[in-house]
Residue, then its C-alpha position, 0 to 999 in steps of 0.5 A: m372534359s367537353s368535346s364537340p363534333p368536328t365541323n367544316s367551315g361549310s357545315r352547319p355548326t353544332r350547338r350541342t356540347v357533350e361532357f365526357g367522364r373521367t379517362y383512365v390510363v394504364r401505362p406500359k410496363g415495358n417499352h411503349q410500342a402501341t397505344v390502344v383506346w378501349l371503350h366500355g359498354l352501355g352504362d359502364n365506365g373506363s375504370s372497370w376495363s382499365q383494371l382488367l386491361d392492366n392485368l393482361p400480359l401485354p407490357n408494351i401497350k398503353w391503354i386509354c380508357p375514357t368514360a362516355p357521356t351520360r345521356p338519355v338512351t332511347v333503347l332504355g326508354g330515355f333513361s340516362c346513363t353513360a353511352w357513346f351515342d344514342e341507340g334505339e332498337l338494334s337494327e341494320d337500318g343504320p345509326k340514328d345518332v351519327e352526331g353522337l358517333d362523330t362526337s365520340a370518334s372525335h373525342i377518341a382521336n383527340l385522346l390519341s393526338t399527343e401519342p408519339s409518332d413512332v407508336k402504333l395506334g389501335i382501338g377496341g371496345f365491348s358492346m356499344g364500345a365495340a360499335c363505336a370502335l368499328y364506326s371509328a375504323t370506318c371513319f379512318v378508312q374513309g378519311r372522314y367523319g360522318n359529317g364530312s370532316s377529315f379524320p386525323v388518326n391512323f389505326r393499326a388494329i381494331v378489336g370488337l367484343s360482343g358488338w356490332l357495326p353501326g350503319g354498314q349497308n352503304l360501306r362497300n359503295i363508299i369504300e369502292g369510290s375511293h382508292d385511298a379507302i380501298r387501300r386502308a380497308a385492305s390493310l387494316p386488321i380487325l378482330l371480332c369476338h362474339g358469344l353464341g349465347d349473347e342475350v343483349v347483342p345477338y350473335s347474328f349481329g356480330e357475324r353479320s358485321s364481320q360479313i359486311l366488313s369483309s364484303a366491303g374490302f376489309r381483307h383481314v377480318t378475324f371472327k371468333s365465336y364462343q360456345g355458351l358465352g353471354h354478354y360478357t367476357v371470359p379469360k379464353e376470349m381475352e387470351d385470344v385478344c392478347q395473342w392477336l394484339n401481340a402479333r400486330l402491335g408488339g404487345 
């Protein structure tokens, strides 16, 4: 499946077309009350997470697990692997690849565009997938992608595991400039989980992302830390995710 970043008639059209990998879907075992897109980490694919999510005690949630495009990644010295956007050294200087983030956020919105109107929509992810999920959340709150095009999806819950918020420095100023953005940020629940022993995405990045979101007007940010947890997930963390999603989406 190919997807290009959304463009306005007044914006410069992009020439880059990105090929996304296979999308894996886990059907709800009960009543379909919510649909959550879940984004894998760097170099992974949708299959591994779909298997884990299929075993969670959330019978009323449908999971959509897309696979990122294969692209050269700067932090890996230009080595190509599945990635939602290009990333250099992790820093708080902001995302270098807004086009890549917009393209992935647009792909996610397209995946959710055919869901029934009475179904609650959410997004979550691990590591780089969590970063892309949080970026999508900020697009929803602002009502537009980074390139200015309108954002079409209404999220009800956001989950980020072992991740970070790309380019959050100006988020507070952007949100404070819009009454709609203030309202959306104030009502959107976000769960962030991070291991204190994370050797890939430092714990401080998760903690800082939580602080930035809270200071920008996100009033329902829950941040959970896990002693001894590295850059992976454990049953206790997934239990917390299940309880949190069940309370907000009727899992």
